[in-house]
C-alpha positions as CSV (number, residue, x, y, z in Angstrom):
1,X,67.7,106.6,118.3
2,X,69.6,106.2,115.0
3,X,70.9,102.7,114.5
4,X,74.3,102.7,112.7
5,X,73.9,99.9,110.1
6,X,77.1,98.0,109.4
7,X,78.7,99.1,112.7
8,X,80.0,96.0,114.7
9,X,77.9,95.2,117.7
10,X,80.8,94.1,119.8
11,X,84.5,93.3,119.7
12,X,84.8,89.9,118.1
13,X,85.1,86.9,120.5
14,X,84.5,89.1,123.5
15,X,81.7,90.6,125.6
16,X,82.9,94.2,124.9
17,X,79.7,95.9,123.6
18,X,79.9,98.6,120.9
19,X,76.2,99.2,120.2
20,X,72.9,99.1,121.9
21,X,69.9,97.1,120.7
22,X,67.3,99.6,121.8
23,X,67.0,103.0,123.4
24,X,66.7,103.3,127.2
25,X,63.3,104.7,128.1
26,X,65.0,106.8,130.8
27,X,67.4,108.4,128.3
28,X,70.9,107.9,127.0
29,X,73.8,107.2,129.4
30,X,75.6,110.6,129.7
31,X,79.0,110.7,128.1
32,X,81.8,111.5,130.5
33,X,85.6,111.6,130.1
34,X,87.0,108.4,131.7
35,X,90.6,108.3,132.5
36,X,92.6,105.5,130.8
37,X,95.4,104.5,133.2
38,X,98.5,102.8,132.0
39,X,97.7,99.6,134.0
40,X,94.5,98.8,132.2
41,X,94.0,95.2,131.1
42,X,95.2,94.3,127.6
43,X,91.6,93.2,126.8
44,X,90.3,96.7,127.7
45,X,93.0,98.3,125.5
46,X,92.0,96.0,122.6
47,X,88.4,97.0,123.0
48,X,89.4,100.7,122.8
49,X,91.4,100.0,119.7
50,X,88.7,98.0,118.1
51,X,86.1,100.6,118.8
52,X,88.3,103.4,117.5
53,X,88.9,101.4,114.4
54,X,85.2,100.8,113.8
55,X,84.5,104.5,114.4
56,X,87.2,105.6,111.9
57,X,86.1,103.1,109.2
58,X,82.4,104.0,109.6
59,X,82.7,107.8,109.9
60,X,86.2,109.0,109.1
61,X,86.7,112.7,110.0
62,X,83.0,113.5,109.5
63,X,80.6,114.4,112.3
64,X,78.3,111.5,113.4
65,X,75.3,111.1,115.5
66,X,75.7,109.1,118.8
67,X,72.7,107.0,118.0
68,X,73.0,103.4,119.2
69,X,76.7,103.6,120.0
70,X,77.4,102.4,123.6
71,X,77.8,105.3,126.0
72,X,80.2,103.4,128.3
73,X,82.5,102.5,125.4
74,X,82.3,106.0,124.0
75,X,83.2,107.5,127.4
76,X,86.6,105.8,127.2
77,X,87.4,107.9,124.1
78,X,85.2,111.0,124.9
79,X,87.0,114.3,125.5
80,X,90.2,113.1,123.8
81,X,89.8,111.1,120.5
82,X,86.1,111.7,120.2
83,X,84.8,115.3,120.9
84,X,81.5,117.2,120.6
85,X,80.9,118.4,117.0
86,X,78.5,121.2,118.1
87,X,78.6,123.9,120.7
88,X,75.1,122.9,122.1
89,X,76.2,119.4,122.8
90,X,74.1,117.3,125.1
91,X,76.1,114.4,126.6
92,X,72.8,112.6,127.4
93,X,71.2,112.7,124.0
94,X,71.0,110.0,121.4
95,X,71.0,112.6,118.7
96,X,74.2,114.4,119.9
97,X,76.8,115.0,117.2
98,X,80.4,113.8,117.8
99,X,83.5,113.9,115.7
100,X,86.9,112.2,115.8
101,X,89.8,114.5,116.7
102,X,92.1,113.0,114.1
103,X,95.4,114.3,115.4
104,X,94.7,113.1,119.0
105,X,93.3,109.7,117.7
106,X,96.4,109.2,115.5
107,X,98.7,109.7,118.4
108,X,96.6,107.4,120.7
109,X,95.9,104.7,118.1
110,X,98.5,104.9,115.3
111,X,97.7,101.3,114.2
112,X,94.2,102.4,113.2
113,X,95.4,105.2,110.8
114,X,98.0,103.3,108.8
115,X,96.1,103.1,105.5
116,X,93.6,105.9,105.7
117,X,95.0,109.1,107.2
118,X,93.5,112.6,107.2
């Protein structure tokens, strides 16, 4: 499992986890598309925003390996802002490649893309 150096481990001052410390011996948590409903808690929305900001600052519009990124947190963005980068994508693999769909991410999180846009 690739560890993304410099990527924040969690949202500051919260328990919202962004990365894993070690690989699960049973395998990676499969990525699924989780629906974000309008009535989500503000703290959950801040976690999504913080995670998207960290992804954008770390990887930009380039493909990246899932590695130690938290599967639960990724699932809130998966299938919309973060999509598979390859046709043979395995949602339960630590070495799966993902990429930010910049247009969708800009529409969902405009505050993240203010300074650096694609």
